[in-house]
C-alpha positions, 0 to 999 in steps of 0.5 A: 834255316826256316824253323817255322813257328815257335814251339811252346809247352802247354805252360808257354815255355819256349822249346828250342829247335835243338838241345845240346850239352850247352843247354845244361852249362854249369848244371850240377847233376849231383845237386839237381839229380842225386840218385833215386831214393836220395835227396833231392828225389828228382829221380824218384823216392825209392832206389829201384822205383818200378823195377822191383814193384809196379805202381798201384793200379787203381781204377776209379769206380763209384756209381749208383748204389753201394751194391752196384759199386761193390760189384764193380770193385770186385770186377776190377780186382778180378781183372788185376787191379791192385787198389780201389778208388771210389767216387761219391755222388754230389749229395754225399760230397756236399753233406746231404742225405739222399732224401734231402730236397737238394739231392733230388735228381743227383743220387748215384749220378756221378758216384755212389750214394753213401748215407749211412753205416749200412751203405758203407757195409754194403760198399765194402762187402766181402772185400779184404780190408786188411789187404786192399788199399782204398782211395776215396775222392771226398773232401768236405765229408772226408772225415765222415767217410773215413770214420764209416770205413773204420767202423765197418773194418772194426765190425769185421775184426780188422783193426784201425792199424791194419786199414790203409788208403787215402782220403782226398780231404783237400778243401782249398782246391775246392774253393779254387777249382771245383766247388764241393765245399760246405763250411768256410775255410777256417773251420774246414782247415780245423777239420783237416788238421783234426784228421791229421791228428786223429789218424796219426794216433789211430789210423797210422797207415791212412794217407790223411790228405791227397793234396790235389792238383788234378782238379786245378788242371781240370779247371783249365790251369797250365802244368806250372800253375797246377804244380805251384798252386797245389804246393802253395795249398800244401804249405798252408795245410802244413802250416795250419797243422804246425800252428795247431801244435802238431809236430811236422814229423808226426803227420808229414809222412802220411801226406800225399799228392794227386796230379793230373796227367796231360798230353804234353809228354815231356812237360808232364814228366818234368812236372812230376820230377820237379814236384819231388824236388820242390817238396823236399826243399819245402819240408826240409828247409821251410818246415825243418822236418827231420825224418826223411819220410817227411821229405818224400812226395808220394803221389797218385796220378789220374789221366786228364779227364778234360783231354777226353773228347766226345768226338771219335772217343776211341782216340782217347785210348791213345791219349790215355796211353801217352798220359800214363807213360808220362806218369810212369816215367815221372815216377808215380806211386799209383795211377788211374787211367780214364775210360775212353768213353768218359766224355760221354758218361760213366765208363762201361765195363769194356772201357774200364777193362781197356783202361786197366789193360793200358796200365798192365801193358805199360808195366809188363810189356813196354820196358820203361819200368826196367830202370828208374827215371830213364829220361834222367840226363836228357838235355831237354828233360833236365832243362825243362824240369828246371824251367818248370820248377823256376816258374812254379817257385815264382808263383809260390813267391807271389802267393807268399807275398799275399799272405799264403794260399788262403788269403790268395784264394780270398782275393781270387788270385788263383781263380783268375790265373786259371781262367786266363789259362783256360781261355787261352787254351780254348782260343787255341783250339777254336783258331786251330793253332792247337790241333785236337785230333778228331775235333778241329782236324781229322774229323769224320762225318756220321760217327756211330753212336757209342754205348753209354752206361745208363743209371737206372732211374729207379735208383733214387727212389730205392736209395731213399726207401733204404734210408727211411728204413735205416732211420726208422730202426734207430734209437733216435734219442741216442742219435740226437744226444751224440749229435749234440755232443758233436755241436758242443765239440765244434763250439770248443776246441776238441778233436771233432772226429771223436764225437763224429765217430760216436754219432756214426756208431749210434747210426747218425747219417752223413747228412745229420753229422754234416748238419750238426757242423753246419749249425755251428760253422755255417756254410761258405758263400763265395764273394 
């Protein structure tokens, strides 16, 4: 019998022509699966998963000014979204105010510009901060944005104990895959552990970090690499917090993860299931966490931006649907679905609505939420879950041998592995061994020009004018005094979020707070 060319997953795992009971010989369902809501959590972290409560439908928004983004937030909430998710422009991510020379041409382009407490007030205007959860995709300046959010909530009579959401706050993956870092790794790790400590005492409902495989995958990694490198980073964060004297059970329940959803449906489901089992083992066995809440991997998923094509963009609606179903069947706690036009620009309102409707149709019409982990016991899925896990453990062992994730990053290990995987993926498209519909097969001529969201070119000038007005109305001596207190804390060992909050309350800007830390910590220069 001619079986044709060998089939493999995106991670290169061979796929057999047929899976039978023999594929799971000597496989212990009790040990490997358990039941939903019970260790090892392969089948989900809650007993009923999506049967009783759907995941949080969280569409990414953030462009232009704070006012523009606030209007998009309200549009999405009115369309049925259940959580907010905010993107910030590159100057905000890199700790520069909109009037900085390095911000020129980038203000409001890939996210919203937030320079001041006034901008945060506008961003959150009329939103129910005691009810809505807000995810902020921000890393180097995560502490600043969180404190601004907290200050605005306090002004509106919402206590810090009532607000909830997530900051990404994952710097190690920035060094590996994305590049929006500011400070060197050691002070960056200090800020992260300071956030863990601050939130455990002051903002208990906030997820202090979203340990992100998403951008590792966007950089070209395989599913196995995404899983392994992200968990290795997570181990580094937990170890740094423990080394700083924090009790693992005080901060671990607020750790969260952020996975990418790709097209290889069954490998993605296997990845999500394996991730929970591995995290349970890491927290319970490696770190000795005692609370069951410390063993739970809670994760958000975003469909794969790098899988979207500029050619025949409406095909992306189908890609997003496939990726979303994998995330739901894999047990995600929240989900962002990309707009079909995001290979061309920021999503239009039409694209954002279709993306949200995709989630709603899956949740309310497909039936796949009626029972937890509906693929459990599948010969193929269980064997694939085990294999994804086995290969991920092999990577983690190699990183441990190097001295951990930070040392491996300094040696360029993860970056080299991702570069090779990205090369092989691109090569497979170029030589057509991998079919990409509408790109290297099933193409059409004379595609119509899609409508693309355009950012008003006057936005940058108007944002700078608002910032100038904000700065002119301040007590500058008070601003300088609080920034000097922050520098002093950075030179010592105190928790940095306390003087940072004082500086922001005194109307220091995001750029000024970042500069104060740059004065002490310097900036990271990659080798």
